[in-house]
N, C-alpha and C positions, 0 to 999 in steps of 0.2 A: 334565256338570249334570243334576241331578235337579232338577225341577217336582213341586210339590204346591199343592195348595188352601191356602186358611184354615181349614180344619176341619181338614186332617190336620197342621198344625201347629200347629196349638189340641191337640188331642189329645197328639201328640207332646212337646209344652211341657209340658203336665200328666205326660205317663207319665214321664217322665223326672223329673219332682220327686215321684214317688209319689204325686201328686193324682186319676187317674184311671185305670182308671174303677172305684175303688175303695181301700178301705184294703187292702195286701197286708200289714201287718207286722203282728206282736203282741209286745205285752211288751218287755223292758229290749232282752233281742236285738234282736228288731225296731224296736226304739230305733235299736241300732246299725244294720244294715242299712239304715234310712230317713236316718241321717246322713253317711251313704257315699256313697248313692242324691244327697243333695240337693248333694254336695260340701261346701256353708258350709254351715251353721248360724247367722245374723246373734243377736249377742248384743245383747238392751236391757233396760236397767236397771226403765225403768216396770213396775209394777204395780196395773194396774185392774182387770181382770176375773183374769187367768193374765198372767205376760210373755208377752212377743212370742214369743220360741224353743217355750216351752212350748206356745202354739197352734198354733204350725207343727207339732209334732210329736205333738200330740192330730188335728191334719186327716190324718193320714198313719200312724198307728199303734194300731193295738187298744189296750184293756186301757193306755195309756199313762197313766204319774201324773207331774204334776209334782216336778220333781229328777231324774227319770233320766239326763237329758242329763249334769248333775254327776256323778252317779255312774260313769259310762262313762268324763269326762274325768277327773276328779279324785280317786277312786278305783282304777279299773282300769287310767285310765292307756292310754285307746285313743285319747283324743283333747285336744289341748292347744287354748286360745285365744292369740290375736296377734291384731297389727293393726290401723292407726285406722282404718279400719272391722270390728269387732273382730267376729271370727267362730271357731269352733271348730270346728278342723280334723284331717282323721287321722293321727294321734304318727307312723304308719309315711312321711307323706309329709316328716318331716322333716326329712331330708337337702336335700332340694327347697327347703325355706323357709329354712335355712343359710344357702342361698345369698344368698337376698330379704334377710334380714337382716344381711349383710354387708354387702352392697349398698348398705342405705343408714347401714351405720353407716361407708360409705368416703364419703357423697356421692354415689355413682355415681347412683342412682334414686330416688325414695319422696320422703318428707316434709322437705324441704328444712331447716324446723323440727330436724330429729335430729339434723342432725350440729349446727349451735347449740346446742344444749343441751350436747354434750360440751366445746366450745369455753368457755362461760360457767357450766360447773358443777361443772370437769373436780377440782376439789378435793374435793365434797361426792359424788362419785360415785365414789370413790377410799373416801371414808369407805364409804359406802351396799356398798360391796364387802367391806371388812371385817366390819361389821357382820353380815352374811349369812353370812359366814366364823364369823363366831364363832357367831351365835344358830341359826342353822338358816335359820328362818321369820322375812319382818318384813313385816307391809302400813306403809303410810302413816301408819294413825292408833295407829300406833306411836310415833309422834314428836309432840310437843305443839307445837302452834304457835308459844310464844313461845318455844322454845326452838331454833328453825329463823329462814331468811333466807326472808322472805313475799317473793312473785313475781305478778304479775299474766299469769298464763300461763295459755291454756287449759285445762292439764289439772291445774292445783291454786293453790292459795294459797300453797305451801313448795316450798324447795328440794329436799326430802326425798319429793315427790308427782312432781317430772320425772325428781331421779335415779334412782327405781326404774322409773318411766317409761321412761326413755333405754336402761335392762338389760333391760328387757323388751322393746322393740323390736328393740335389734339383738343378741337373743339368748345373750345372758351369766345373765340369770334366765328360769323359768319362772311361771306361778301353780301354787303347789302345791295351793291351795283356798280357797276363795270365803267370808265371812264378809258375809251381806249384803247381796251384790253387790260387794264388795269385794274385789281380787287379794289374796290373802297370797302374796306372791313365795318361791323359795330358786333357791339357784344350778341350772341346767339341769343339769348330771351328776349331780345329785340326785333329779331328775324323769326325764327323758330315759334311753329304755333305752341302754344302753354302743354298742350296735352301729350305735345311728343317732345318734350323735355326729359325723359327717362332713359334708363336704358333696359335694354331685351334683358332675358338672362341668359347667360353663357351659352348655352346649349341651343336657345333656338337661335341666336347671332349664327352659333357655326352652322348648323342646319339652312339659317338664312344663307351663309355668306356660299355655300358650294350648291344650293340651287342656282344661284344669282350666276356664278358662275358656268355652271351648264348650260344654262338658257339663253347667256348670251353666248358664249360657242357655239349654240346647236346639240353639236353632239361634241361633247369634250370627253379626253382621255383625263381629266381632273389630275396633270400631273404639275410639277413647277416648274417654269421654260422660262425665259429672259423675255420672251414678248408676253408675258401673262403676267406682269411685278404691275397690278394694278390696284394697289392700296387696299389690298381686300383683308388683310389681318391674319396671314399667313392661313390659309384655310386649307391647304393641305397638310398641315398638324391634326386640323379638325377631320379630314377627310381618310385618315388613316383609322380612326376611332369609330368615323361614324358611316360611314361609304355599305357595312355590309346591314345597316341597321336603317339607311335609309333604302336600299335596293329590297329589302324584305318587307319594310312598310309600304315601298308600293311608291315614295317620291322619285325615286330613278328608277329608270329598265337599264340592263345593259346592253348594247346596240354593237355588232360585228359587220364592219364593212368590208364585203370585197374585197382585198387588196390591200388593205389597212393592218399593219401589224397590231397595233394595241386595242383593245378593248375599249367602245364607248361606253358613254352614260347621257340621258338624255333625260330630259321630264317626264315622271308618270305620265302625270295630265298630260302630255306630248301622246300616248301612245297611238290614238285614234287620227289623229293628222297623220304621222308617221305611215299607219295602215292607208288611209288613203293616198299619200303622194308614192308609198311602193306599190298598189295598185293601178298607179296613172291618171287618180282625180285630184282636182285642184279643191281643198279643202274649202268649205260654204264660207269661211270666215276672211278667205286670202283673196275671195273673186275682188278684178280692179273694177274700179270704178268707169275709166274709160280704155285706153289702149293698152295691151298685150308688152310684156317687154320681147316679143316676135315682131309688134307692129311696131316696136316702136326702143331703140337702143337706148340706154340710160347709162350714163355717165361715173362710176363711182367715186369719190373721194381718195385723196390720197391714205388718208387714215380709217378707210374704210375698213371695220373687222375682217369681212369675209375675204378683202383681199389683202392686209397689211401686214406685213412682217412675217413673209413666205407662207402665207398662206395659202395665197393666191396658187403655187407651184402645188401643195398638199393636194387643195380640193377641188382645181380647175386644169393642173398641168401646167400651168401658165406663170412664168415666171417674171416676175414683178418688184423691180425695189423703187422705188423713191426716189431719186438721184440729187433732192433737192440741194442735202449738204454734202455730197460730192464735189469734187475738184470737175469743173468744164471738161477738162480734157481726160477725166476716168467715165463721163458721163457714155452711156451707148446711144442714148434716146433723149431726155433733154432735162429741163429744170424742173418742169409740172407736169408729168406725163401721165396720163389717168388713165387709166384699164376702160374696154367699154363691155357691156354685158347685153348680148341678143340672145334670146329666150332664156336657155338657161347656162351658158358656158361667157368666158370671157376672151372675145374675137379677136381683140384689137386694142391698141392704144394709140392715146395722139398727145403731142403736146403745141402747146399755145401761152400764147397773152396777151392781156387786156388792152389795148394802147386808150389811155382814157384820154388823152390830148383830143384824140380825132373820133372817140369812142369808137372802135373798132375793134372786133375781135380778131384775132389773127391766128390763125392755123399754121404752126411751123412746122408741124411734120406727122402723116398717119402715119403708123405700120400695122398690119394685117399680120394674122398668124398664116390665115391661109389665103394666097394670093388669089385662088379663084371668088373670094369675097368682093373684087376686085368687079368684075362682070357680072353678081348676082343682083339680078334686077328688085328682091325680095328685102336683100341686105341696104340694097342700096336708099328704099324708101325708108327701111327702116331707120337708118343711119340719117336720113335727112330730116326725119320728122323729130327725134329726138336730138339732132343738132338745134335744127330751129325751138327748141324749146329749151334751152340749153340758155343758146345768146340773146331769149325774153329774160329768162329769169338773170343774167348778169347786166342787165339792164344797155347791151348793147345795140347800137340804129345800123352799122356796117359790122359784114363778112369779109374777111380777105381769105379767099381758100385758095391761091395759086401755089402751096406746098405741096397739094393734092394731088401725088401722081397717079391715077387714076382718071379718067377722064368720065367715066358715068358716076363716081363718085362726089366729083368736083362740081360738077354740073348739077347734080340733083339737091347737093348742098347750097348751092348761087340761089337754085330756080324756088327751094326752099323758105330762103330768106329772103327773097324778092316777094313772095306769094305771102308773109306776115307784113310785109308795107316796109322792108329794111332795102337795106342798100348792097349790093356785094360786088 
């Protein structure tokens, strides 16, 4: 059993996700490296400032531009999207996921509604198979609602939406590309490389699922919770049987974090990295290319795993809830509030909007966890640098910072924007 303190746990979790001690990847090649290190890139259709997945990659990759992940997935075919918890996964993992897809199809695990779709829509599903063979690619938008059977499903208002979704969830089709975040489907054999059109052995797939879970969390209690329903094929059931063997084999190590009740698990291959972080060293593979998170703050996406779904409270003592789906009168901060990472801590949050008519990035509110940061010169410098980079990423030419209450932070934000050729 390895015992570490909360600071080590926090830095290790951030580092595993590519967020500490600074951006260590660049461009589209770096985007591929980041997506592999992150394990899952969750996709979300909302486009307020930018989509959550693009903000996630901006926080990890220098010179990232929105859509790079789509090129890697739908043009280069290095990744594929899948799951009720919609996320992008490396294409070379497909044989493991085909086991999960088959389990869902047979009703052994996953969403029970999937198997009901097969029974309720058997003829229409066969129709979609035939149409796909004939046309090559199909989207739900190709079918007029007047010509389809209406449904009351959580997945769409017409049966074609459910039929295509069923074929996608069970592995018969994959996303060929997206049009305005709408999936365009094709038969799997026309998308995936032929050598990946197979299933792993059951035990191999289960070990993979457990390792993937642990790596995604960095430190994982391997418990089934509502925030961990990622479509992994019930790995908790296999975990109970395999956990001891994986620890004995060195695939996993047990970690006790001071102040946390439950024993957590890390990958055995991360033992040396954990030792470096525990000793106060930055692992060589984590060396930033340019600035550190101490020199330049980073804004986390609303669905970033290190802070979403209550994890910010557990890991950072930072109470963060994405309020986008709350009624306005119930919001404490704002519609699209993002946490702010400085060094290895979440120290603030801000709400903002992008006024596309004037191409202005508007800060609607900034809230500091410690009021002293409002007069801290080092933080002000890091805040201004991170904000300028974020504004450029969004493509905005103007900054409206009037809502910032702290004079030092407001001045630095405006000066930084003007220094990069914008208006404030």
